[in-house]
C-alpha positions in Angstrom: 40.0 -26.8 -42.2 41.2 -23.8 -44.1 42.6 -23.7 -47.7 45.6 -21.7 -46.6 48.3 -22.9 -44.1 48.7 -20.2 -41.5 48.1 -19.9 -37.8 45.2 -17.5 -37.3 45.3 -18.3 -33.5 41.6 -19.3 -33.6 42.0 -21.7 -30.7 43.6 -19.0 -28.6 40.8 -16.6 -29.5 38.1 -18.9 -28.3 40.1 -20.0 -25.2 40.3 -16.3 -24.2 36.7 -15.6 -25.0 35.5 -18.6 -23.0 38.0 -18.1 -20.2 39.2 -21.6 -20.5 42.4 -22.9 -22.0 42.7 -26.5 -23.1 45.8 -27.1 -20.9 44.3 -25.5 -17.8 41.0 -27.3 -18.3 42.8 -30.7 -18.6 44.7 -30.1 -15.4 41.8 -28.7 -13.4 39.3 -31.3 -14.6 41.4 -34.4 -14.4 39.6 -35.5 -11.3 36.1 -35.2 -12.8 34.9 -38.2 -14.8 34.0 -36.8 -18.3 32.4 -39.5 -20.4 32.2 -37.6 -23.7 32.7 -34.2 -25.2 30.7 -32.5 -28.0 31.3 -29.2 -29.8 28.4 -27.5 -31.6 28.0 -24.2 -33.4 25.7 -22.2 -35.6 28.0 -22.2 -38.6 31.5 -23.0 -39.7 32.9 -19.4 -39.7 35.3 -20.0 -36.8 37.9 -17.6 -38.2 35.4 -14.7 -38.4 33.6 -15.6 -35.1 30.8 -18.0 -34.4 28.5 -19.4 -31.7 30.3 -22.2 -30.0 29.1 -24.6 -27.3 31.1 -27.3 -25.6 29.1 -30.1 -23.9 30.7 -32.3 -21.4 28.9 -35.4 -20.4 29.5 -36.3 -16.7 27.9 -38.1 -13.8 29.0 -35.1 -11.7 27.6 -31.9 -13.4 27.4 -29.8 -10.2 31.1 -30.4 -9.4 32.2 -29.9 -13.1 30.2 -26.6 -13.4 31.7 -25.3 -10.2 35.3 -26.1 -11.4 34.6 -24.5 -14.8 33.2 -21.3 -13.3 36.2 -21.1 -10.9 38.6 -21.4 -13.8 36.7 -18.8 -15.8 36.8 -16.5 -12.8 40.5 -16.9 -12.4 41.1 -16.2 -16.1 39.2 -12.9 -15.9 40.9 -11.5 -12.8 42.0 -8.0 -13.6 40.0 -7.7 -16.8 38.5 -4.2 -17.1 34.8 -4.3 -18.0 34.2 -8.0 -17.3 30.9 -8.5 -15.6 29.4 -11.6 -14.0 25.9 -12.5 -15.2 23.3 -14.9 -13.9 20.2 -15.6 -15.8 17.9 -18.1 -17.6 17.3 -18.8 -21.2 14.4 -21.1 -22.2 14.2 -22.4 -18.7 17.9 -23.2 -18.5 19.7 -21.4 -15.7 23.2 -20.1 -16.5 26.1 -18.2 -15.0 28.8 -16.5 -16.9 31.0 -13.5 -17.7 31.0 -11.1 -20.6 32.4 -7.8 -21.8 30.6 -5.3 -23.9 32.6 -6.2 -27.0 32.3 -10.0 -26.3 36.0 -10.4 -26.2 35.0 -12.3 -23.0 31.7 -14.2 -23.4 31.4 -17.4 -21.4 28.3 -19.0 -20.0 28.0 -22.2 -18.0 24.8 -24.2 -17.6 23.9 -27.7 -16.3 21.9 -30.1 -18.3 20.8 -33.5 -17.0 24.1 -35.5 -17.0 26.1 -32.8 -18.7 27.5 -29.3 -18.5 27.7 -26.8 -21.3 30.2 -23.9 -21.8 29.3 -21.5 -24.5 30.0 -18.1 -25.8 26.4 -17.6 -26.9 23.0 -17.2 -25.1 21.5 -18.3 -28.5 23.3 -21.6 -28.2 21.9 -22.0 -24.6 18.4 -21.4 -25.9 18.8 -24.0 -28.6 20.1 -26.6 -26.1 17.3 -25.8 -23.7 14.8 -26.3 -26.6 16.4 -29.7 -27.4 16.5 -30.7 -23.7 12.8 -29.9 -23.4 11.8 -31.8 -26.5 10.8 -28.7 -28.4 13.5 -29.2 -31.1 14.9 -32.4 -32.4 18.3 -33.5 -31.2 21.1 -34.3 -33.6 20.9 -37.9 -32.5 17.4 -38.2 -34.0 18.6 -37.1 -37.5 18.6 -39.9 -40.1 22.2 -39.0 -41.2 23.4 -39.2 -37.6 21.8 -42.6 -37.0 23.2 -43.8 -40.4 26.8 -42.8 -39.6 26.6 -43.8 -36.0 25.5 -47.3 -37.1 28.5 -47.3 -39.5 31.0 -45.9 -37.0 29.9 -47.3 -33.7 30.5 -45.3 -30.6 33.0 -46.9 -28.3 35.0 -48.7 -31.0 38.6 -49.0 -29.9 39.8 -47.3 -33.1 37.5 -44.3 -32.7 39.1 -41.1 -31.4 36.5 -38.5 -32.6 33.3 -38.3 -34.6 32.4 -35.3 -36.6 29.1 -34.6 -38.4 27.5 -31.9 -40.3 23.7 -32.3 -40.8 22.3 -32.2 -44.3 20.5 -29.0 -43.3 23.8 -27.4 -42.2 25.4 -28.4 -45.5 22.5 -27.0 -47.6 22.6 -23.7 -45.6 
């Protein structure tokens, strides 16, 4: 939400950076059962640029990760300076692409029952820390449990659920 009405092409910027467009992802992934989707970030400065992670809950993380990496690879064909990278952050293995200026910055990792696509190795490290129980998950926060009790997951009227933690608001 921005106070001014103008198209800053934010979605297109992140689609390019991640190597995944919403339309292409919907077409490519329609055969993979995705139970839920979550978007996380370090801050709300999307216009200026921020860490972004998209988590896709699925019973088939291997297949989903393979399809996402293929789509990212196709989107980067012919890009000068784009390099594939394989590594590990906090015990979480990833594969991705990046350019020196981060115009392309996309990493894919598998978590138990989910796949994450992010533009940030920091985000991967945070997710690894939560997965290993070293950091609390958002689901353990009092404000999350309060609002989830009030707005029950799976309600037929629910289309999305957004939450900012108290800590994020204070920061």
